C-alpha positions as CSV (number, residue, x, y, z in Angstrom):
1,X,0.0,0.0,0.0
2,X,1.4,3.4,-1.0
3,X,2.0,6.3,1.5
4,X,-0.8,8.3,-0.2
5,X,-3.3,5.5,0.4
6,X,-2.2,5.1,4.0
7,X,-2.6,8.9,4.5
8,X,-6.1,8.7,3.0
9,X,-7.1,5.8,5.3
10,X,-5.8,7.7,8.3
11,X,-7.9,10.8,7.3
12,X,-11.0,8.6,6.9
13,X,-10.5,7.1,10.4
14,X,-10.0,10.5,11.9
15,X,-13.2,11.7,10.3
16,X,-15.2,8.7,11.6
17,X,-13.8,9.3,15.1
18,X,-14.9,12.9,14.9
19,X,-18.4,11.9,14.0
20,X,-18.7,10.1,17.3
21,X,-18.0,13.2,19.4
22,X,-20.7,13.8,21.9
23,X,-23.0,16.8,21.4
24,X,-22.1,19.9,23.4
25,X,-25.0,21.5,25.2
26,X,-25.0,25.2,25.7
27,X,-28.0,25.1,28.1
28,X,-25.8,26.4,30.9
29,X,-25.5,29.8,29.2
30,X,-28.3,32.3,29.3
31,X,-29.1,33.7,25.9
32,X,-28.4,37.4,25.9
33,X,-31.2,39.8,25.3
34,X,-31.3,43.3,23.8
35,X,-32.5,44.8,27.1
36,X,-29.6,43.2,29.0
37,X,-27.1,44.4,26.5
38,X,-28.7,47.9,26.7
39,X,-28.4,48.0,30.4
40,X,-24.7,47.0,30.2
41,X,-24.1,49.8,27.7
42,X,-25.9,52.4,29.9
43,X,-23.7,51.4,32.8
44,X,-20.5,51.8,30.7
45,X,-21.8,55.2,29.4
46,X,-21.8,56.5,33.0
47,X,-24.9,58.6,32.6
48,X,-24.4,59.7,29.0
49,X,-27.7,59.3,27.1
50,X,-27.9,55.9,25.3
51,X,-29.8,57.3,22.3
52,X,-27.4,60.1,21.7
53,X,-24.2,58.2,22.1
54,X,-25.0,54.9,20.3
55,X,-27.4,56.0,17.6
56,X,-25.9,58.0,14.7
57,X,-28.0,60.2,12.5
58,X,-26.6,60.7,9.0
59,X,-26.9,63.5,6.5
60,X,-29.4,61.3,4.7
61,X,-31.7,61.5,7.7
62,X,-31.1,57.8,8.4
63,X,-30.2,56.7,11.9
64,X,-27.5,54.0,12.3
65,X,-28.4,51.6,15.1
66,X,-25.5,50.2,17.2
67,X,-26.8,46.7,16.6
68,X,-29.0,45.0,14.0
69,X,-31.0,41.8,14.6
70,X,-32.2,39.0,12.4
71,X,-35.8,39.8,13.2
72,X,-35.4,43.3,11.9
73,X,-33.8,42.3,8.6
74,X,-35.7,39.0,7.9
75,X,-38.7,40.7,6.2
76,X,-36.4,42.6,3.8
77,X,-33.9,39.9,3.0
78,X,-33.6,39.6,-0.8
79,X,-35.4,36.5,-2.1
80,X,-33.4,36.3,-5.4
81,X,-29.9,35.4,-6.4
82,X,-27.3,37.7,-8.0
83,X,-28.0,38.4,-11.6
84,X,-31.7,37.8,-11.2
85,X,-34.8,39.7,-10.2
86,X,-34.3,43.4,-9.7
87,X,-30.5,43.1,-9.7
88,X,-30.2,44.3,-6.1
89,X,-27.5,41.6,-5.6
90,X,-25.7,42.4,-8.9
91,X,-26.3,42.3,-12.6
92,X,-24.4,39.1,-13.1
93,X,-24.9,35.7,-11.6
94,X,-21.2,35.1,-10.9
95,X,-20.1,38.6,-9.7
96,X,-16.5,39.2,-10.4
97,X,-15.5,35.6,-10.6
98,X,-15.3,35.5,-14.4
99,X,-15.4,39.3,-15.1
100,X,-13.4,41.4,-12.6
101,X,-14.3,45.0,-12.2
102,X,-12.3,47.1,-14.6
103,X,-9.4,49.1,-13.4
104,X,-9.8,52.5,-15.0
105,X,-7.0,54.7,-13.8
106,X,-7.3,58.2,-15.3
107,X,-4.6,59.5,-17.6
108,X,-4.5,63.3,-17.7
109,X,-1.1,64.5,-18.9
110,X,-1.4,67.9,-20.7
111,X,0.2,66.9,-24.0
112,X,-1.1,64.1,-26.3
113,X,2.3,62.4,-26.7
114,X,2.9,62.3,-22.9
115,X,-0.6,61.1,-22.3
116,X,-0.2,58.4,-24.9
117,X,2.9,57.1,-23.0
118,X,1.0,57.2,-19.7
119,X,-1.9,55.2,-21.2
120,X,0.4,52.5,-22.3
121,X,2.2,52.5,-19.0
122,X,-1.0,52.1,-17.1
123,X,-2.0,49.1,-19.1
124,X,1.5,47.6,-18.6
125,X,1.2,48.0,-14.9
126,X,-2.3,46.5,-14.4
127,X,-5.0,48.9,-15.6
128,X,-7.6,47.3,-17.8
129,X,-9.2,50.5,-19.4
130,X,-7.8,53.4,-21.4
131,X,-9.3,56.1,-19.2
132,X,-8.6,59.4,-21.0
133,X,-9.3,62.7,-19.2
134,X,-9.4,65.6,-21.5
135,X,-9.0,69.2,-20.3
136,X,-11.8,71.7,-19.8
137,X,-11.2,73.4,-23.1
138,X,-11.5,70.1,-25.0
139,X,-14.8,69.2,-23.1
140,X,-16.1,72.6,-24.3
141,X,-14.9,72.0,-27.8
142,X,-12.6,75.0,-27.8
143,X,-9.4,75.5,-29.7
144,X,-6.4,75.4,-27.3
145,X,-5.0,78.5,-28.9
146,X,-8.0,80.5,-27.7
147,X,-7.9,79.3,-24.1
148,X,-6.5,80.9,-21.0
149,X,-5.6,77.5,-19.4
150,X,-4.0,74.6,-21.3
151,X,-4.4,71.1,-19.8
152,X,-6.7,72.0,-16.9
153,X,-7.7,68.6,-15.4
154,X,-6.7,66.7,-18.5
155,X,-5.2,66.4,-21.9
156,X,-5.4,69.2,-24.5
157,X,-6.9,68.1,-27.9
158,X,-7.7,70.3,-30.8
159,X,-6.8,68.6,-34.0
160,X,-6.9,65.2,-35.6
161,X,-3.2,65.2,-35.3
162,X,-3.5,65.5,-31.5
163,X,-5.9,62.6,-31.3
164,X,-3.7,60.4,-33.6
165,X,-0.8,61.1,-31.3
166,X,-2.9,60.3,-28.3
167,X,-4.2,57.0,-29.6
168,X,-1.0,55.9,-31.4
169,X,-0.3,52.2,-30.6
170,X,-3.2,51.7,-28.3
171,X,-4.9,48.3,-28.4
172,X,-8.4,49.7,-28.8
173,X,-9.8,46.3,-30.0
174,X,-8.6,44.8,-26.7
175,X,-9.1,47.4,-24.0
176,X,-12.2,49.6,-23.4
177,X,-11.8,53.3,-24.0
178,X,-13.3,55.7,-21.5
179,X,-13.6,59.4,-22.4
180,X,-15.9,62.0,-20.8
181,X,-16.7,64.4,-23.6
182,X,-18.7,67.2,-21.8
183,X,-21.7,68.8,-23.4
184,X,-21.7,66.7,-26.5
185,X,-19.9,63.6,-27.6
186,X,-20.2,64.3,-31.3
187,X,-17.1,66.5,-31.9
188,X,-14.7,64.3,-29.9
189,X,-16.2,61.0,-31.2
190,X,-15.7,62.3,-34.8
191,X,-12.0,63.0,-34.1
192,X,-11.5,59.6,-32.4
193,X,-13.3,57.7,-35.2
194,X,-11.3,59.6,-37.8
195,X,-8.0,58.8,-36.1
196,X,-8.9,55.1,-35.8
197,X,-9.9,54.9,-39.5
198,X,-6.8,56.8,-40.6
199,X,-4.6,54.3,-38.7
200,X,-6.4,51.3,-40.2
201,X,-8.3,50.4,-37.1
202,X,-11.7,48.7,-36.9
203,X,-14.2,51.2,-35.6
204,X,-16.7,48.4,-35.0
205,X,-14.5,46.9,-32.3
206,X,-14.4,50.1,-30.2
207,X,-15.9,49.5,-26.8
208,X,-16.3,51.5,-23.6
209,X,-17.7,55.1,-23.7
210,X,-17.2,58.4,-25.3
211,X,-19.9,60.0,-23.2
212,X,-21.7,63.3,-22.9
213,X,-23.5,64.7,-20.0
214,X,-25.1,68.1,-21.0
215,X,-27.3,68.4,-18.0
216,X,-24.4,67.9,-15.6
217,X,-22.4,70.5,-17.5
218,X,-25.3,72.9,-17.4
219,X,-25.6,72.9,-13.7
220,X,-21.9,72.7,-13.1
221,X,-21.1,75.7,-15.3
222,X,-24.4,77.6,-15.2
223,X,-24.6,77.7,-19.0
224,X,-24.2,75.7,-22.1
225,X,-22.6,76.4,-25.5
226,X,-25.6,75.1,-27.3
227,X,-29.4,74.8,-26.7
228,X,-30.2,71.8,-24.6
229,X,-32.7,70.4,-27.1
230,X,-30.1,70.7,-29.8
231,X,-27.6,68.8,-27.6
232,X,-30.3,66.1,-27.1
233,X,-30.6,65.9,-30.9
234,X,-26.9,65.4,-31.2
235,X,-27.0,62.7,-28.5
236,X,-29.7,60.8,-30.4
237,X,-27.8,61.1,-33.6
238,X,-24.6,59.8,-32.1
239,X,-26.5,57.0,-30.3
240,X,-28.1,55.8,-33.6
241,X,-24.7,55.9,-35.3
242,X,-22.9,53.9,-32.6
243,X,-25.6,51.3,-32.4
244,X,-25.1,50.6,-36.1
245,X,-21.3,51.2,-36.4
246,X,-19.8,50.6,-32.9
247,X,-22.4,48.6,-30.9
248,X,-20.2,48.1,-27.8
249,X,-19.6,51.9,-27.4
250,X,-21.8,54.0,-25.1
251,X,-22.3,57.7,-25.6
252,X,-24.0,59.1,-22.5
253,X,-22.0,59.3,-19.2
254,X,-24.3,60.3,-16.4
255,X,-21.9,61.5,-13.7
256,X,-22.9,62.3,-10.2
257,X,-19.8,64.4,-9.4
258,X,-21.5,67.7,-10.0
259,X,-23.8,66.8,-7.1
260,X,-21.4,65.1,-4.8
261,X,-18.7,67.8,-5.2
262,X,-21.3,70.3,-4.2
263,X,-21.7,68.5,-0.8
264,X,-24.9,66.5,-1.6
265,X,-25.8,63.6,0.7
266,X,-26.0,60.2,-0.9
267,X,-29.8,60.3,-1.3
268,X,-29.5,63.5,-3.3
269,X,-26.6,62.4,-5.3
270,X,-28.3,59.2,-6.5
271,X,-31.8,60.6,-6.9
272,X,-30.7,63.6,-9.0
273,X,-28.3,61.5,-11.1
274,X,-31.0,58.9,-11.8
275,X,-33.4,61.7,-12.7
276,X,-30.7,63.0,-15.1
277,X,-30.5,59.5,-16.6
278,X,-34.3,59.4,-17.0
279,X,-34.2,62.8,-18.8
280,X,-31.8,61.3,-21.4
281,X,-34.0,58.2,-21.8
282,X,-36.9,60.4,-22.6
283,X,-34.9,62.6,-24.9
284,X,-33.7,59.6,-26.9
285,X,-37.1,58.0,-27.0
286,X,-38.6,61.2,-28.3
287,X,-36.0,61.1,-31.1
288,X,-36.8,57.7,-32.4
289,X,-34.8,55.2,-30.3
290,X,-36.3,52.3,-28.6
291,X,-36.0,52.0,-24.8
292,X,-33.6,49.1,-25.2
293,X,-31.4,51.1,-27.6
294,X,-31.6,54.2,-25.3
295,X,-30.7,52.3,-22.2
296,X,-27.7,50.6,-23.9
297,X,-26.1,54.0,-24.4
298,X,-26.0,55.1,-20.8
299,X,-23.3,54.5,-18.2
300,X,-23.5,56.0,-14.7
301,X,-20.6,57.3,-12.6
302,X,-21.0,57.6,-8.9
303,X,-18.8,59.1,-6.2
304,X,-17.8,57.0,-3.2
305,X,-18.1,59.1,0.0
306,X,-16.8,58.9,3.5
307,X,-19.6,56.8,5.1
308,X,-18.4,53.2,4.3
309,X,-21.7,51.4,4.8
310,X,-23.8,54.1,3.1
311,X,-21.8,53.7,-0.1
312,X,-22.4,50.0,-0.2
313,X,-26.1,50.5,0.4
314,X,-26.5,53.2,-2.2
315,X,-24.9,51.1,-5.0
316,X,-27.0,48.1,-4.1
317,X,-30.1,50.3,-4.0
318,X,-29.5,52.1,-7.3
319,X,-29.6,48.8,-9.3
320,X,-33.2,47.9,-8.6
321,X,-34.3,51.5,-8.9
322,X,-32.9,51.8,-12.4
323,X,-34.2,48.4,-13.3
324,X,-37.7,49.4,-12.2
325,X,-37.5,52.6,-14.2
326,X,-36.3,50.9,-17.4
327,X,-38.9,48.2,-17.0
328,X,-41.6,50.9,-16.6
329,X,-40.5,52.2,-20.0
330,X,-40.8,48.7,-21.5
331,X,-37.2,47.7,-21.5
332,X,-36.1,44.1,-21.5
333,X,-34.1,42.3,-18.8
334,X,-30.8,43.1,-20.3
335,X,-31.6,46.8,-20.7
336,X,-32.6,47.0,-17.0
337,X,-29.0,46.3,-16.0
338,X,-27.3,49.4,-14.9
339,X,-23.6,50.0,-15.7
340,X,-21.8,51.7,-12.8
341,X,-18.4,53.4,-12.8
342,X,-17.1,54.5,-9.4
343,X,-14.4,56.8,-8.1
344,X,-13.6,58.4,-4.7
345,X,-15.5,61.6,-4.0
346,X,-13.3,64.7,-4.5
347,X,-15.3,66.4,-1.8
348,X,-13.6,64.3,0.9
349,X,-10.0,64.8,-0.3
350,X,-7.7,67.2,1.6
351,X,-4.8,69.5,0.7
352,X,-3.2,69.3,4.1
353,X,-1.8,65.9,5.2
354,X,-2.6,64.6,1.7
355,X,-1.1,61.2,2.4
356,X,-4.2,60.5,4.5
357,X,-6.1,60.6,1.2
358,X,-4.6,57.2,0.5
359,X,-6.5,55.8,3.5
360,X,-9.7,57.5,2.6
361,X,-9.4,56.1,-1.0
362,X,-8.8,52.6,0.3
363,X,-12.2,52.6,2.1
364,X,-13.9,54.3,-0.7
365,X,-12.6,51.7,-3.2
366,X,-13.5,48.9,-0.9
367,X,-17.0,50.1,-0.4
368,X,-17.4,50.4,-4.2
369,X,-16.2,46.9,-4.8
370,X,-18.4,45.4,-2.1
371,X,-21.3,47.5,-3.5
372,X,-20.7,46.0,-7.0
373,X,-19.1,48.6,-9.3
374,X,-18.4,47.6,-12.9
375,X,-15.3,49.7,-13.1
376,X,-13.4,52.0,-10.8
377,X,-11.1,54.9,-11.2
378,X,-9.1,55.4,-8.0
379,X,-7.9,58.9,-7.6
380,X,-4.3,59.9,-6.7
381,X,-3.7,61.1,-3.1
382,X,-2.3,64.4,-4.5
383,X,-5.3,65.1,-6.7
384,X,-6.4,68.2,-4.7
385,X,-3.0,69.8,-5.3
386,X,-1.7,68.7,-8.7
387,X,-1.8,66.0,-11.4
388,X,-0.5,62.7,-10.2
389,X,3.1,61.5,-10.6
390,X,4.5,58.0,-10.9
391,X,4.4,57.3,-7.2
392,X,0.8,58.6,-6.5
393,X,-0.5,56.8,-9.6
394,X,1.2,53.6,-8.7
395,X,-0.3,53.6,-5.2
396,X,-3.8,54.4,-6.6
397,X,-3.6,51.6,-9.2
398,X,-2.1,49.0,-6.8
399,X,-4.9,49.5,-4.3
400,X,-7.2,48.0,-6.9
401,X,-4.7,45.3,-8.0
402,X,-4.1,44.2,-4.4
403,X,-7.9,43.9,-3.7
404,X,-8.2,41.7,-6.8
405,X,-5.1,39.6,-6.6
406,X,-4.1,39.5,-2.9
407,X,-7.3,40.1,-0.9
408,X,-9.4,37.7,-3.1
409,X,-12.3,40.1,-3.6
410,X,-13.0,38.6,-7.0
411,X,-14.4,35.5,-5.2
412,X,-17.4,36.5,-3.0
413,X,-20.5,37.4,-4.9
414,X,-22.6,40.2,-3.3
415,X,-20.5,39.9,-0.1
416,X,-22.8,42.3,1.7
417,X,-25.9,40.3,0.9
418,X,-27.6,39.0,4.0
419,X,-25.9,41.4,6.4
420,X,-28.6,42.6,8.8
421,X,-27.1,46.1,8.9
422,X,-26.5,46.5,5.2
423,X,-29.8,45.0,4.1
424,X,-31.7,47.3,6.5
425,X,-29.7,50.3,5.3
426,X,-30.2,49.4,1.7
427,X,-33.9,49.3,2.2
428,X,-33.9,52.7,3.9
429,X,-31.8,54.5,1.4
430,X,-33.6,52.9,-1.5
431,X,-36.9,54.3,-0.2
432,X,-35.5,57.8,0.3
433,X,-33.8,57.9,-3.1
434,X,-37.1,56.9,-4.7
435,X,-39.0,59.5,-2.7
436,X,-36.6,62.3,-3.7
437,X,-36.7,61.1,-7.3
438,X,-40.5,61.4,-7.2
439,X,-40.1,65.0,-6.0
440,X,-38.0,65.7,-9.1
441,X,-40.6,64.0,-11.3
442,X,-43.4,66.1,-9.8
443,X,-41.5,69.2,-10.8
444,X,-41.4,68.1,-14.4
445,X,-38.0,66.3,-14.4
446,X,-34.5,67.3,-13.5
447,X,-34.1,70.1,-16.0
448,X,-37.2,71.9,-14.8
449,X,-36.2,71.3,-11.2
450,X,-32.7,72.7,-11.9
451,X,-34.2,75.8,-13.5
452,X,-36.3,76.3,-10.4
453,X,-33.2,75.9,-8.3
454,X,-34.6,73.0,-6.1
455,X,-31.6,70.6,-6.2
456,X,-29.2,73.4,-5.9
457,X,-30.9,74.8,-2.7
458,X,-31.3,71.3,-1.2
459,X,-27.7,70.5,-1.7
460,X,-26.7,73.9,-0.3
461,X,-28.5,73.0,2.9
462,X,-26.5,69.8,3.3
463,X,-23.3,71.6,2.5
464,X,-24.0,74.2,5.2
465,X,-24.7,71.4,7.7
466,X,-21.4,69.7,6.7
467,X,-19.5,72.9,7.2
468,X,-21.1,73.6,10.6
469,X,-20.3,70.0,11.7
470,X,-16.7,70.5,10.6
471,X,-16.5,73.8,12.5
472,X,-17.4,72.2,15.8
473,X,-15.4,69.1,14.8
474,X,-18.4,66.8,15.0
475,X,-17.1,65.7,11.6
476,X,-13.5,65.0,12.1
477,X,-11.2,65.7,9.2
478,X,-7.9,64.1,10.0
479,X,-4.9,66.4,9.4
480,X,-7.1,69.4,9.1
481,X,-9.7,70.2,11.8
482,X,-8.2,67.4,13.9
483,X,-4.7,66.0,14.4
484,X,-3.0,68.8,12.4
485,X,0.6,67.9,11.5
486,X,2.7,70.8,12.5
487,X,5.9,69.4,10.9
488,X,4.2,68.9,7.5
489,X,6.0,70.2,4.4
490,X,3.5,71.0,1.7
491,X,3.9,68.9,-1.4
492,X,5.0,70.7,-4.5
493,X,2.1,71.7,-6.7
494,X,4.3,71.5,-9.8
495,X,2.5,74.3,-11.5
496,X,2.7,74.1,-15.3
497,X,3.9,77.1,-17.2
498,X,0.9,78.3,-19.2
499,X,3.1,80.4,-21.4
500,X,5.2,77.4,-22.3
501,X,2.2,75.1,-22.7
502,X,0.5,77.7,-25.0
503,X,3.7,78.0,-27.1
504,X,4.0,74.2,-27.5
505,X,0.3,73.7,-28.3
506,X,0.2,76.6,-30.9
507,X,3.2,75.1,-32.6
508,X,1.7,71.6,-32.8
509,X,-1.7,72.9,-34.0
510,X,-0.4,75.3,-36.6
511,X,2.1,72.7,-38.0
512,X,-0.8,70.3,-38.5
513,X,-3.2,72.8,-39.9
514,X,-0.6,74.1,-42.4
515,X,-1.2,71.1,-44.6
516,X,-5.0,70.7,-44.4
517,X,-8.0,72.4,-45.9
518,X,-11.3,71.4,-44.3
519,X,-13.5,74.2,-45.5
520,X,-15.4,72.1,-48.0
521,X,-16.0,69.3,-45.6
522,X,-17.1,71.7,-42.9
523,X,-19.6,73.3,-45.3
524,X,-21.2,69.8,-45.6
525,X,-21.5,69.1,-41.9
526,X,-25.0,68.3,-40.7
527,X,-25.9,67.8,-37.1
528,X,-28.0,64.8,-37.9
529,X,-25.3,63.1,-40.0
530,X,-22.4,61.7,-37.9
531,X,-20.6,60.6,-41.1
532,X,-20.5,64.2,-42.3
533,X,-18.8,65.2,-39.1
534,X,-16.3,62.4,-39.2
535,X,-15.5,63.4,-42.8
536,X,-14.8,67.0,-41.6
537,X,-12.5,65.6,-38.9
538,X,-10.7,63.4,-41.4
539,X,-10.2,66.5,-43.6
540,X,-8.5,68.2,-40.7
541,X,-11.2,70.3,-39.1
542,X,-10.4,71.3,-35.5
543,X,-12.7,70.4,-32.6
544,X,-13.7,74.1,-32.4
545,X,-14.5,74.3,-36.1
546,X,-16.6,71.2,-35.8
547,X,-18.5,72.6,-32.9
548,X,-19.1,75.8,-34.8
549,X,-20.4,73.9,-37.8
550,X,-22.8,72.0,-35.7
551,X,-24.1,75.2,-34.2
552,X,-23.7,77.2,-31.0
553,X,-26.2,79.3,-29.1
554,X,-26.5,81.4,-26.0
555,X,-28.4,79.5,-23.3
556,X,-30.2,81.0,-20.3
557,X,-28.1,80.7,-17.2
558,X,-29.2,78.7,-14.2
559,X,-27.9,78.6,-10.7
560,X,-24.7,76.5,-10.5
561,X,-23.7,73.9,-8.0
562,X,-20.2,74.9,-7.2
563,X,-17.6,72.3,-6.3
564,X,-16.4,72.3,-2.7
565,X,-14.3,70.1,-0.4
566,X,-15.3,69.6,3.3
567,X,-11.8,70.7,4.5
568,X,-11.5,73.9,2.3
569,X,-12.4,76.4,5.0
570,X,-9.8,75.0,7.5
571,X,-7.3,74.8,4.7
572,X,-7.9,78.5,3.9
573,X,-7.6,79.3,7.6
574,X,-4.2,77.6,7.9
575,X,-3.0,79.2,4.7
576,X,-3.7,82.6,6.2
577,X,-1.5,81.9,9.1
578,X,1.3,80.5,7.0
579,X,1.2,83.5,4.6
580,X,1.3,85.9,7.6
581,X,4.1,84.1,9.2
582,X,6.1,84.0,5.9
583,X,5.6,87.8,5.4
584,X,6.2,89.0,9.0
585,X,8.0,86.2,10.9
586,X,5.3,86.5,13.5
587,X,2.4,84.3,14.5
588,X,-0.5,84.0,16.9
589,X,1.1,82.9,20.2
590,X,-0.9,80.9,22.7
591,X,0.4,80.5,26.3
592,X,-0.9,77.5,28.2
593,X,-1.4,78.4,31.9
594,X,-1.1,74.8,33.1
595,X,-2.0,74.7,36.7
596,X,-0.8,72.0,39.1
597,X,1.2,68.9,38.4
598,X,1.2,67.2,35.0
599,X,-1.5,64.7,35.8
600,X,-3.8,67.5,36.7
601,X,-3.5,69.6,33.6
602,X,-2.1,67.3,30.9
603,X,-5.4,66.0,29.4
604,X,-6.8,69.5,28.8
605,X,-3.4,70.9,27.8
606,X,-3.0,68.3,25.1
607,X,-6.6,68.8,23.8
608,X,-6.1,72.6,23.7
609,X,-2.8,72.2,21.9
610,X,-4.4,70.1,19.2
611,X,-7.4,72.5,19.0
612,X,-5.2,75.6,18.4
613,X,-2.7,73.9,16.1
614,X,-5.5,73.5,13.6
615,X,-4.8,77.1,12.8
616,X,-1.0,76.5,12.7
617,X,-0.6,78.8,15.8
618,X,2.4,78.7,18.1
619,X,1.3,77.0,21.3
620,X,3.7,77.6,24.3
621,X,3.5,74.7,26.7
622,X,5.1,74.0,30.1
623,X,5.0,71.5,32.9
624,X,2.6,73.4,35.1
625,X,2.7,76.1,37.8
626,X,2.2,75.8,41.5
627,X,0.7,79.3,42.0
628,X,-1.4,81.8,40.0
629,X,1.3,84.4,40.4
630,X,3.9,82.1,38.8
631,X,1.5,81.4,35.9
632,X,0.7,85.1,35.4
633,X,4.4,86.1,35.4
634,X,5.3,83.4,32.9
635,X,2.3,84.5,30.7
636,X,3.5,88.1,30.8
637,X,7.1,87.1,29.8
638,X,5.7,85.1,26.9
639,X,4.0,88.1,25.3
640,X,1.3,85.8,24.1
641,X,-1.8,86.9,22.2
642,X,-4.0,84.5,24.1
643,X,-3.8,82.4,27.3
644,X,-5.6,79.2,28.0
645,X,-6.1,78.1,31.6
646,X,-5.7,74.3,31.8
647,X,-6.6,72.3,34.9
648,X,-9.6,70.3,36.2
649,X,-13.2,71.1,36.9
650,X,-12.6,70.5,40.6
651,X,-9.8,73.1,40.8
652,X,-11.3,75.7,38.5
653,X,-13.5,77.4,41.2
654,X,-10.4,78.3,43.2
655,X,-8.0,79.0,40.3
656,X,-10.1,81.1,37.9
657,X,-11.2,84.0,40.2
658,X,-7.6,84.4,41.2
659,X,-5.8,83.9,37.9
660,X,-8.0,85.3,35.2
661,X,-7.9,88.9,36.5
662,X,-4.1,88.7,36.8
663,X,-3.8,87.5,33.2
664,X,-5.8,90.5,32.0
665,X,-3.7,92.8,34.1
666,X,-0.3,91.5,32.7
667,X,-1.6,91.0,29.1
668,X,-4.3,93.6,28.6
669,X,-4.8,92.8,24.9
670,X,-4.8,89.1,25.3
671,X,-7.8,86.8,25.0
672,X,-8.2,84.5,28.1
673,X,-9.6,81.1,27.4
674,X,-10.6,78.3,29.8
675,X,-9.9,74.7,28.7
676,X,-13.3,73.0,29.3
677,X,-16.9,73.9,29.4
678,X,-18.1,75.9,32.4
679,X,-20.9,74.3,34.5
680,X,-24.1,76.3,34.2
681,X,-24.0,77.3,37.9
682,X,-20.4,78.7,37.5
683,X,-20.5,80.2,34.0
684,X,-21.5,83.6,35.2
685,X,-18.8,83.6,37.9
686,X,-16.1,82.6,35.4
687,X,-17.2,85.2,32.9
688,X,-17.1,87.9,35.5
689,X,-13.6,86.8,36.5
690,X,-12.4,87.4,33.0
691,X,-12.8,84.3,30.9
692,X,-13.5,85.5,27.3
693,X,-14.0,82.1,25.6
694,X,-14.1,78.4,26.3
695,X,-12.3,75.6,24.5
696,X,-14.0,72.2,24.7
697,X,-15.3,69.4,22.5
698,X,-18.4,71.3,21.4
699,X,-16.7,74.6,20.8
700,X,-16.7,76.2,17.3
701,X,-13.0,75.6,16.4
702,X,-13.2,77.5,13.1
703,X,-14.7,80.7,14.5
704,X,-12.4,80.7,17.5
705,X,-9.3,80.4,15.4
706,X,-10.6,82.9,12.8
707,X,-11.3,85.4,15.6
708,X,-7.7,85.0,16.9
709,X,-6.3,85.6,13.4
710,X,-8.4,88.7,12.9
711,X,-7.3,90.1,16.2
712,X,-3.7,89.5,15.2
713,X,-4.3,91.4,12.0
714,X,-4.1,88.5,9.6
């Protein structure tokens, strides 16, 4: 008998022996109850209210419970499998097992040749999509020679020569192409198709998206370069052409970033984005496409925010909502499947302590994958400051590769399915998204609602709430309003020379145009004939000339949704300090009047130091003073702009009446703070003694620091 056979027999005997193990009874243990758990929590909270401490209300007006139970989730558990029913559990039966989510790292180098090299490099290093970001001028179909800023947020493209250079050597029959085209996809699509044809490529094998989002551009910029109905006409024309000539190519990219960058909560972001998608469906249907054809042209892009579980829930919720909408229009099962592209929300990225953005992006990517994105574009950690470099791009890309190849996230299908917490949250956010979508529908659709200003005003309310929560540090922004890094050296913005960029672009454009004559082809351009536009591109027409031939118009302005970041006000605050310090060599000086031995004052001294360093102020610490006279004398010698008394609640009634007046006497112009909140019965006494302001966990950090800056003359 071989060794292998002996080992097998041994394993069988072990298995048989294990089957004879006696059953273990757990009767001696009392099953825990919710009430017993609650009582234990209340005891640990030491008087703090249970409902306030353990239940968290979100910006979506959803309350997170500290614990979820089977009985709560059982009625809402999905009764279908992934790839079936309303697609809540995913649009494919096997998840990522056979078809991993696509790694779509953005390539945004200013010049076409450089971006071409970057695109090839990304594929070589693990990306699976050619994700091309074009600059603002290109998205608006403007000639680079007539723009103030070359390469803003992407690659500058004006001529067919630029696009040929950009696409040179790319395997477009193998890898999908992602391009966000702005108001209309027609000018850019014509240049891309012309370049592919000129190089002998097969246009029918193009796949991915060259997508427009005119409604998003409208509310993001407040205006359009063409009438919205005319842009819908172009969208329908392009859709019909691609269905016939490049059936794997989508042409409408419904991006949520205009809403999420404005500070929208997740309900608003999804509801308004879905409403935008519905507007495009209706526009295409009105122009002769079937619902199945119209739905096939749309890809959605959603931003992954800071609330991990909310992101998972919103992606799971959006699938059945879109399926229900398409089904109501008469779409078949395939058309009901939504295609979702994800990326981290720019709103939550920070300029200061930017390396923390890597951690934020990790959770945002993870939530997107668990939620079931079809593709993901992970942003670089330095995105708020500059275009990425080799290091930041490699880290962003490798996050995705690690999740696929090391963490094994291609194996579980709908990993959040069945989670009592996630299923409950999915149900709640789905209902709220649908309700907000119905509000938009009642106003006549997203365009009518935007002209009324409803989404803008609703998002502004949430943005205001976010800023207030950041001011009081209820929302903690690591490295900004909390845990500021005082030794941080700002990363180099690597600002590009616009003069040099303009010189280089003018030379390239004029060299190309010197040998072309597109006047005849431009004269034959028709907005309802994509081939005529492609012919003009092949003849050498620039993107701006194509846009002009298609038509331009002045469009009534609407209220914009401006892009923000949650940390921007604290960043501006800190920059004021740094600029003042660089110009004058001076700074706001804070003296800590630490009273008593270290154990007595340390906790509040440390809290106060962190609180004030958010403004990049100089905080003068010490090991404590035995007497108020010693503290007052040291404060005087410091010449500080403000003094903070740090000790304990038990010692304050004795210290404050004696010390606060002395501080005002030795530093008449200084602000005197108390570390900690005054009890109601002592507040009047402390104020009368000379306490000007209080630093504690609920204090408005932003306003206190701003007031100190203004008093210093910053």
